[in-house]
C-alpha positions as CSV (number, residue, x, y, z in Angstrom):
1,X,29.3,11.1,-32.4
2,X,29.7,8.1,-29.9
3,X,27.4,5.7,-28.9
4,X,25.9,5.9,-25.4
5,X,27.6,3.9,-22.6
6,X,25.0,2.7,-20.1
7,X,27.8,1.7,-17.7
8,X,26.6,-1.9,-17.4
9,X,29.8,-3.8,-18.1
10,X,30.5,-6.1,-15.1
11,X,27.5,-5.1,-13.2
12,X,25.7,-7.7,-11.4
13,X,21.8,-7.9,-11.6
14,X,19.2,-10.4,-10.4
15,X,16.2,-10.7,-12.5
16,X,13.2,-12.4,-11.3
17,X,10.5,-14.1,-13.5
18,X,13.1,-14.2,-16.4
19,X,12.3,-17.6,-18.2
20,X,10.0,-15.6,-20.7
21,X,8.3,-12.3,-21.4
22,X,9.2,-9.1,-19.9
23,X,11.7,-10.2,-17.6
24,X,13.8,-12.5,-20.2
25,X,13.7,-9.3,-22.5
26,X,15.0,-7.1,-19.9
27,X,17.8,-9.7,-18.8
28,X,18.5,-10.0,-22.4
29,X,19.4,-6.3,-23.0
30,X,21.2,-6.4,-19.7
31,X,23.5,-9.2,-20.8
32,X,23.9,-7.9,-24.3
33,X,25.2,-4.8,-22.6
34,X,28.0,-6.6,-20.6
35,X,26.0,-7.0,-17.2
36,X,26.2,-10.4,-15.4
37,X,22.8,-11.5,-14.6
38,X,21.4,-14.1,-12.4
39,X,17.8,-15.2,-13.6
40,X,15.0,-16.9,-11.8
41,X,11.8,-18.7,-12.7
42,X,9.7,-21.6,-11.5
43,X,10.8,-24.3,-13.4
44,X,14.4,-25.8,-14.0
45,X,13.4,-26.3,-17.8
46,X,12.7,-22.7,-18.1
47,X,15.9,-21.7,-16.3
48,X,18.1,-23.8,-18.2
49,X,16.7,-22.4,-21.4
50,X,17.0,-18.8,-20.6
51,X,20.6,-19.3,-19.3
52,X,21.3,-21.0,-22.6
53,X,20.2,-18.1,-24.6
54,X,21.8,-15.4,-22.2
55,X,25.1,-17.3,-22.2
56,X,25.4,-16.5,-25.8
57,X,25.1,-12.6,-25.3
58,X,27.5,-12.5,-22.1
59,X,27.1,-14.0,-18.5
60,X,24.1,-15.5,-16.8
61,X,23.4,-18.0,-14.1
62,X,20.1,-19.5,-13.1
63,X,18.2,-20.4,-10.0
64,X,14.7,-22.1,-9.6
65,X,12.8,-19.9,-7.4
66,X,9.5,-18.8,-6.9
67,X,8.7,-15.2,-5.7
68,X,5.9,-16.3,-3.3
69,X,8.2,-18.3,-1.3
70,X,9.6,-16.6,1.8
71,X,13.0,-18.1,1.5
72,X,13.6,-17.0,-2.3
73,X,15.0,-13.5,-1.6
74,X,17.9,-14.5,0.7
75,X,18.6,-17.5,-1.9
76,X,18.7,-15.3,-4.8
77,X,20.9,-12.6,-2.8
78,X,23.5,-15.0,-1.8
79,X,23.5,-16.9,-5.1
80,X,24.3,-13.4,-6.9
81,X,26.9,-12.5,-4.5
82,X,28.6,-16.0,-4.5
83,X,28.6,-16.1,-8.2
84,X,29.5,-12.6,-9.4
85,X,31.4,-11.3,-6.1
86,X,28.9,-8.2,-6.1
87,X,25.3,-7.1,-6.3
88,X,24.3,-4.0,-8.1
89,X,20.5,-4.2,-8.5
90,X,17.5,-6.2,-8.9
91,X,14.4,-6.3,-11.5
92,X,11.4,-7.7,-9.8
93,X,9.4,-9.2,-12.6
94,X,6.4,-11.6,-11.7
95,X,3.7,-13.3,-13.9
96,X,0.6,-11.7,-14.3
97,X,-2.2,-12.5,-11.8
98,X,-5.4,-14.5,-12.8
99,X,-7.7,-12.5,-15.0
100,X,-11.3,-11.8,-14.2
101,X,-13.5,-8.8,-12.7
102,X,-13.1,-7.8,-9.1
103,X,-16.7,-9.0,-8.5
104,X,-16.3,-12.6,-9.4
105,X,-12.6,-13.5,-8.9
106,X,-12.2,-15.8,-6.2
107,X,-10.8,-15.0,-2.9
108,X,-8.2,-17.6,-3.3
109,X,-6.8,-15.8,-6.3
110,X,-6.4,-12.5,-4.4
111,X,-4.7,-14.5,-1.5
112,X,-2.2,-16.0,-4.0
113,X,-1.6,-12.9,-6.3
114,X,-0.9,-10.9,-3.0
115,X,1.8,-13.6,-1.9
116,X,3.8,-13.3,-5.3
117,X,3.0,-10.1,-6.7
118,X,2.8,-7.9,-3.8
119,X,4.5,-9.6,-0.6
120,X,7.0,-11.5,-2.5
121,X,8.0,-8.6,-4.5
122,X,8.4,-6.5,-1.3
123,X,10.5,-9.1,0.2
124,X,12.9,-9.2,-2.6
125,X,13.1,-5.4,-2.7
126,X,13.9,-5.4,1.2
127,X,16.5,-8.3,0.9
128,X,18.4,-6.6,-2.0
129,X,18.3,-3.2,-0.4
130,X,20.1,-4.9,2.7
131,X,23.2,-5.7,0.9
132,X,23.2,-3.0,-1.8
133,X,25.8,-0.1,-1.5
134,X,25.6,3.3,-2.9
135,X,24.6,3.5,-6.5
136,X,22.5,0.2,-6.4
137,X,19.3,0.0,-7.9
138,X,15.6,-1.7,-7.5
139,X,13.4,-2.0,-10.3
140,X,9.4,-3.1,-10.2
141,X,7.8,-4.3,-13.4
142,X,4.3,-3.3,-12.8
143,X,1.7,-2.5,-15.3
144,X,-0.2,0.3,-16.8
145,X,-3.1,-0.5,-14.1
146,X,-1.1,1.5,-11.7
147,X,-2.7,4.7,-13.4
148,X,-5.7,3.4,-14.8
149,X,-7.6,0.2,-14.4
150,X,-7.6,-2.5,-17.3
151,X,-11.0,-4.2,-18.1
152,X,-11.0,-7.8,-16.9
153,X,-7.9,-7.5,-14.6
154,X,-9.3,-6.9,-11.2
155,X,-6.2,-8.2,-9.3
156,X,-4.0,-6.4,-11.2
157,X,-5.9,-3.1,-10.8
158,X,-6.2,-3.7,-7.0
159,X,-2.5,-4.5,-6.2
160,X,-0.3,-3.0,-8.6
161,X,-1.2,0.5,-7.5
162,X,-0.4,-0.3,-3.9
163,X,3.0,-1.6,-4.9
164,X,3.9,1.3,-6.9
165,X,3.1,3.2,-3.9
166,X,5.3,1.2,-1.8
167,X,8.0,1.7,-4.3
168,X,7.7,5.3,-4.0
169,X,8.0,5.1,-0.3
170,X,11.1,2.9,-0.5
171,X,12.9,5.3,-3.0
172,X,12.5,8.1,-0.1
173,X,13.7,5.6,2.4
174,X,16.7,4.5,0.5
175,X,17.5,7.7,-1.4
176,X,20.0,8.8,1.5
177,X,21.9,5.4,1.1
178,X,22.3,6.6,-2.8
179,X,20.0,3.6,-3.7
180,X,17.7,4.1,-6.4
181,X,13.9,2.7,-6.7
182,X,12.4,2.5,-10.1
183,X,9.1,1.2,-11.7
184,X,8.2,0.3,-15.2
185,X,4.5,0.4,-16.6
186,X,4.1,-1.8,-19.5
187,X,1.0,-1.7,-21.3
188,X,0.5,-3.7,-24.7
189,X,3.7,-5.5,-25.3
190,X,3.5,-8.3,-27.4
191,X,4.2,-11.2,-25.0
192,X,2.6,-14.6,-24.4
193,X,0.7,-13.2,-21.7
194,X,-0.9,-10.0,-23.5
195,X,-1.7,-12.8,-26.3
196,X,-3.3,-14.9,-23.8
197,X,-5.4,-11.9,-22.7
198,X,-6.5,-11.2,-26.0
199,X,-7.6,-14.8,-26.6
200,X,-10.2,-14.6,-24.0
201,X,-12.3,-12.0,-26.2
202,X,-14.8,-13.8,-28.7
203,X,-12.7,-12.4,-31.5
204,X,-9.1,-12.3,-30.4
205,X,-8.0,-10.6,-33.8
206,X,-10.9,-8.0,-33.5
207,X,-9.9,-7.2,-29.8
208,X,-6.1,-6.8,-30.9
209,X,-6.9,-4.6,-33.5
210,X,-9.0,-2.4,-31.1
211,X,-6.2,-2.5,-28.4
212,X,-3.7,-1.2,-31.2
213,X,-6.0,1.4,-32.6
214,X,-6.2,2.9,-29.1
215,X,-2.3,3.5,-28.7
216,X,-1.1,6.6,-30.4
217,X,1.7,4.7,-32.1
218,X,-0.7,2.3,-33.6
219,X,0.8,-0.9,-32.5
220,X,1.7,-3.1,-29.7
221,X,5.3,-2.7,-28.3
222,X,7.8,-5.4,-28.5
223,X,9.7,-7.2,-25.6
224,X,12.8,-5.9,-26.9
225,X,11.7,-2.3,-26.7
226,X,10.6,-3.0,-23.2
227,X,14.0,-4.7,-22.3
228,X,16.0,-1.7,-23.6
229,X,14.0,0.6,-21.5
230,X,14.5,-1.6,-18.4
231,X,18.4,-1.8,-19.2
232,X,18.5,1.7,-19.2
233,X,16.7,2.3,-15.8
234,X,18.9,-0.4,-14.0
235,X,22.2,1.1,-15.3
236,X,24.5,4.0,-14.0
237,X,23.3,6.3,-16.9
238,X,20.1,6.7,-15.1
239,X,21.7,7.5,-11.7
240,X,19.5,10.6,-11.2
241,X,16.3,8.8,-11.8
242,X,14.3,7.5,-8.6
243,X,10.9,7.2,-7.2
244,X,9.7,7.2,-11.2
245,X,7.4,5.1,-12.8
246,X,8.0,5.2,-16.5
247,X,5.2,4.0,-18.9
248,X,6.3,2.0,-21.7
249,X,3.0,1.8,-23.7
250,X,3.3,3.8,-27.0
251,X,1.4,6.7,-25.4
252,X,-1.5,4.6,-24.2
253,X,-1.9,6.2,-20.8
254,X,-3.3,9.5,-21.1
255,X,-2.6,10.4,-17.6
256,X,0.8,12.6,-16.7
């Protein structure tokens, strides 16, 4: 029995929002499997720390960039191609938008989130698609809110499903060029973001216990578990998967 080869060696990827959480977890698995990775984040300190960690596994470069900035897609694509001589794909990960119910979340928060979570992600996907060749891939880190609303996360519930449908449409548009588009739907993965959301409850420990009890596997997922799924979906080993939204949730979503 031979281990599965994902075909990632010497491939080159951009991973945005990769200085922490799910983005960093995905970049870590890509680098560990032989891919070259350009990571982005909003602070120099965060980018430097991520690159230092990833360089112990493989080849990593970094660029300070905000997904909401219209100049970011061109900067990232140009940097990746100059550094690595090629670009095979991108994983578009952004920080979670402001928590709060639909009825009382300020309009300004919706506008800010639309720029980064929705429009910024589309800009990145379109810029990357313009230079990808056959076999390229565009991945979106979305949320289980694509399929069912999460209490207290009105903005995510509003924007993520629309972005998922845009990704599905993009998969149709890019399929004839041999370019894949995939999405990941994480739920309770044990990141700083999820711990922050749990902390908003009157009793954070009880809230976490209740959430874990509602997951068929009975626990939160680890960032490493998410990262491995992301690395597979971006890899040539997943060459016949496109237009799919893959839950990484321990069975929490009850929809098909």
